[in-house]
GUZAZA-390081 format. One record per residue (C-alpha): residue number from 1; residue in one letter; z negated, y, x negated. Coordinates in nm, 3 decimals, always signed. Example, Ala and Ser with C-alpha at 12.3 -4.5 7.8 and 13.67 -1.06 7.14 Angstrom:
BEGIN
<lumdren><tordo>1</tordo><filo>a</filo><pz>-0.780</pz><py>-0.450</py><px>-1.230</px></lumdren>
<lumdren><tordo>2</tordo><filo>s</filo><pz>-0.714</pz><py>-0.106</py><px>-1.367</px></lumdren>
END
This chain:
BEGIN
<lumdren><tordo>1</tordo><filo>m</filo><pz>-9.908</pz><py>+5.785</py><px>-14.323</px></lumdren>
<lumdren><tordo>2</tordo><filo>e</filo><pz>-10.005</pz><py>+6.051</py><px>-14.137</px></lumdren>
<lumdren><tordo>3</tordo><filo>t</filo><pz>-10.130</pz><py>+6.010</py><px>-13.752</px></lumdren>
<lumdren><tordo>4</tordo><filo>r</filo><pz>-9.997</pz><py>+6.243</py><px>-13.530</px></lumdren>
<lumdren><tordo>5</tordo><filo>s</filo><pz>-10.207</pz><py>+6.403</py><px>-13.235</px></lumdren>
<lumdren><tordo>6</tordo><filo>e</filo><pz>-10.056</pz><py>+6.296</py><px>-12.866</px></lumdren>
<lumdren><tordo>7</tordo><filo>t</filo><pz>-10.119</pz><py>+6.674</py><px>-12.687</px></lumdren>
<lumdren><tordo>8</tordo><filo>p</filo><pz>-9.865</pz><py>+6.942</py><px>-12.873</px></lumdren>
<lumdren><tordo>9</tordo><filo>r</filo><pz>-10.041</pz><py>+7.155</py><px>-13.116</px></lumdren>
<lumdren><tordo>10</tordo><filo>e</filo><pz>-9.953</pz><py>+7.468</py><px>-12.952</px></lumdren>
<lumdren><tordo>11</tordo><filo>t</filo><pz>-10.299</pz><py>+7.560</py><px>-12.772</px></lumdren>
<lumdren><tordo>12</tordo><filo>w</filo><pz>-10.136</pz><py>+7.779</py><px>-12.493</px></lumdren>
<lumdren><tordo>13</tordo><filo>l</filo><pz>-9.997</pz><py>+7.410</py><px>-12.383</px></lumdren>
<lumdren><tordo>14</tordo><filo>q</filo><pz>-10.243</pz><py>+7.271</py><px>-12.344</px></lumdren>
<lumdren><tordo>15</tordo><filo>p</filo><pz>-10.358</pz><py>+7.374</py><px>-11.991</px></lumdren>
<lumdren><tordo>16</tordo><filo>i</filo><pz>-9.962</pz><py>+7.280</py><px>-11.885</px></lumdren>
<lumdren><tordo>17</tordo><filo>v</filo><pz>-9.986</pz><py>+6.951</py><px>-12.010</px></lumdren>
<lumdren><tordo>18</tordo><filo>a</filo><pz>-10.379</pz><py>+6.854</py><px>-11.814</px></lumdren>
<lumdren><tordo>19</tordo><filo>l</filo><pz>-10.110</pz><py>+6.969</py><px>-11.496</px></lumdren>
<lumdren><tordo>20</tordo><filo>l</filo><pz>-9.890</pz><py>+6.723</py><px>-11.606</px></lumdren>
<lumdren><tordo>21</tordo><filo>g</filo><pz>-10.145</pz><py>+6.446</py><px>-11.653</px></lumdren>
<lumdren><tordo>22</tordo><filo>e</filo><pz>-10.306</pz><py>+6.531</py><px>-11.331</px></lumdren>
<lumdren><tordo>23</tordo><filo>g</filo><pz>-9.965</pz><py>+6.544</py><px>-11.091</px></lumdren>
<lumdren><tordo>24</tordo><filo>e</filo><pz>-9.888</pz><py>+6.919</py><px>-11.084</px></lumdren>
<lumdren><tordo>25</tordo><filo>f</filo><pz>-9.549</pz><py>+6.868</py><px>-11.182</px></lumdren>
<lumdren><tordo>26</tordo><filo>a</filo><pz>-9.424</pz><py>+7.187</py><px>-11.004</px></lumdren>
<lumdren><tordo>27</tordo><filo>e</filo><pz>-9.665</pz><py>+7.406</py><px>-11.146</px></lumdren>
<lumdren><tordo>28</tordo><filo>a</filo><pz>-9.641</pz><py>+7.300</py><px>-11.474</px></lumdren>
<lumdren><tordo>29</tordo><filo>y</filo><pz>-9.258</pz><py>+7.351</py><px>-11.502</px></lumdren>
<lumdren><tordo>30</tordo><filo>a</filo><pz>-9.364</pz><py>+7.717</py><px>-11.352</px></lumdren>
<lumdren><tordo>31</tordo><filo>l</filo><pz>-9.611</pz><py>+7.815</py><px>-11.591</px></lumdren>
<lumdren><tordo>32</tordo><filo>a</filo><pz>-9.439</pz><py>+7.626</py><px>-11.909</px></lumdren>
<lumdren><tordo>33</tordo><filo>a</filo><pz>-9.125</pz><py>+7.911</py><px>-11.830</px></lumdren>
<lumdren><tordo>34</tordo><filo>y</filo><pz>-9.354</pz><py>+8.184</py><px>-11.929</px></lumdren>
<lumdren><tordo>35</tordo><filo>f</filo><pz>-9.409</pz><py>+8.048</py><px>-12.239</px></lumdren>
<lumdren><tordo>36</tordo><filo>p</filo><pz>-9.247</pz><py>+8.042</py><px>-12.637</px></lumdren>
<lumdren><tordo>37</tordo><filo>n</filo><pz>-8.910</pz><py>+7.790</py><px>-12.587</px></lumdren>
<lumdren><tordo>38</tordo><filo>t</filo><pz>-9.023</pz><py>+7.569</py><px>-12.849</px></lumdren>
<lumdren><tordo>39</tordo><filo>r</filo><pz>-8.960</pz><py>+7.225</py><px>-12.870</px></lumdren>
<lumdren><tordo>40</tordo><filo>n</filo><pz>-9.307</pz><py>+7.110</py><px>-12.739</px></lumdren>
<lumdren><tordo>41</tordo><filo>r</filo><pz>-9.225</pz><py>+7.364</py><px>-12.425</px></lumdren>
<lumdren><tordo>42</tordo><filo>q</filo><pz>-8.876</pz><py>+7.186</py><px>-12.340</px></lumdren>
<lumdren><tordo>43</tordo><filo>l</filo><pz>-9.066</pz><py>+6.871</py><px>-12.375</px></lumdren>
<lumdren><tordo>44</tordo><filo>v</filo><pz>-9.341</pz><py>+6.979</py><px>-12.105</px></lumdren>
<lumdren><tordo>45</tordo><filo>q</filo><pz>-9.061</pz><py>+7.108</py><px>-11.875</px></lumdren>
<lumdren><tordo>46</tordo><filo>l</filo><pz>-8.880</pz><py>+6.791</py><px>-11.941</px></lumdren>
<lumdren><tordo>47</tordo><filo>a</filo><pz>-9.158</pz><py>+6.530</py><px>-11.825</px></lumdren>
<lumdren><tordo>48</tordo><filo>a</filo><pz>-9.247</pz><py>+6.808</py><px>-11.497</px></lumdren>
<lumdren><tordo>49</tordo><filo>l</filo><pz>-8.864</pz><py>+6.747</py><px>-11.418</px></lumdren>
<lumdren><tordo>50</tordo><filo>l</filo><pz>-8.895</pz><py>+6.357</py><px>-11.400</px></lumdren>
<lumdren><tordo>51</tordo><filo>g</filo><pz>-9.281</pz><py>+6.366</py><px>-11.266</px></lumdren>
<lumdren><tordo>52</tordo><filo>q</filo><pz>-9.053</pz><py>+6.599</py><px>-10.943</px></lumdren>
<lumdren><tordo>53</tordo><filo>n</filo><pz>-8.812</pz><py>+6.314</py><px>-10.957</px></lumdren>
<lumdren><tordo>54</tordo><filo>k</filo><pz>-8.508</pz><py>+6.607</py><px>-11.092</px></lumdren>
<lumdren><tordo>55</tordo><filo>v</filo><pz>-8.303</pz><py>+6.370</py><px>-11.292</px></lumdren>
<lumdren><tordo>56</tordo><filo>t</filo><pz>-8.012</pz><py>+6.635</py><px>-11.290</px></lumdren>
<lumdren><tordo>57</tordo><filo>e</filo><pz>-8.224</pz><py>+6.936</py><px>-11.395</px></lumdren>
<lumdren><tordo>58</tordo><filo>a</filo><pz>-8.379</pz><py>+6.695</py><px>-11.661</px></lumdren>
<lumdren><tordo>59</tordo><filo>s</filo><pz>-8.094</pz><py>+6.527</py><px>-11.810</px></lumdren>
<lumdren><tordo>60</tordo><filo>d</filo><pz>-7.965</pz><py>+6.911</py><px>-11.837</px></lumdren>
<lumdren><tordo>61</tordo><filo>l</filo><pz>-8.286</pz><py>+6.993</py><px>-12.034</px></lumdren>
<lumdren><tordo>62</tordo><filo>l</filo><pz>-8.207</pz><py>+6.694</py><px>-12.246</px></lumdren>
<lumdren><tordo>63</tordo><filo>g</filo><pz>-7.953</pz><py>+6.787</py><px>-12.333</px></lumdren>
<lumdren><tordo>64</tordo><filo>g</filo><pz>-8.024</pz><py>+7.120</py><px>-12.422</px></lumdren>
<lumdren><tordo>65</tordo><filo>l</filo><pz>-8.291</pz><py>+6.945</py><px>-12.615</px></lumdren>
<lumdren><tordo>66</tordo><filo>s</filo><pz>-8.009</pz><py>+6.711</py><px>-12.828</px></lumdren>
<lumdren><tordo>67</tordo><filo>r</filo><pz>-7.834</pz><py>+6.990</py><px>-12.936</px></lumdren>
<lumdren><tordo>68</tordo><filo>s</filo><pz>-8.102</pz><py>+7.226</py><px>-13.094</px></lumdren>
END
């Protein structure tokens, strides 16, 4: 069975994931918006929204993820 890394492969996302780890959720969310709209970016943004207790926005984003 293939093992997957827990960190997104896109190197441009790694600093954003680091911001999440530091609890800088608003900054991570804002910075992610400048990069390509990939599934990994959307997952990072989802985590950032949840970290800010923005459940409605996270739910909307999650709905978009399930449709794509």
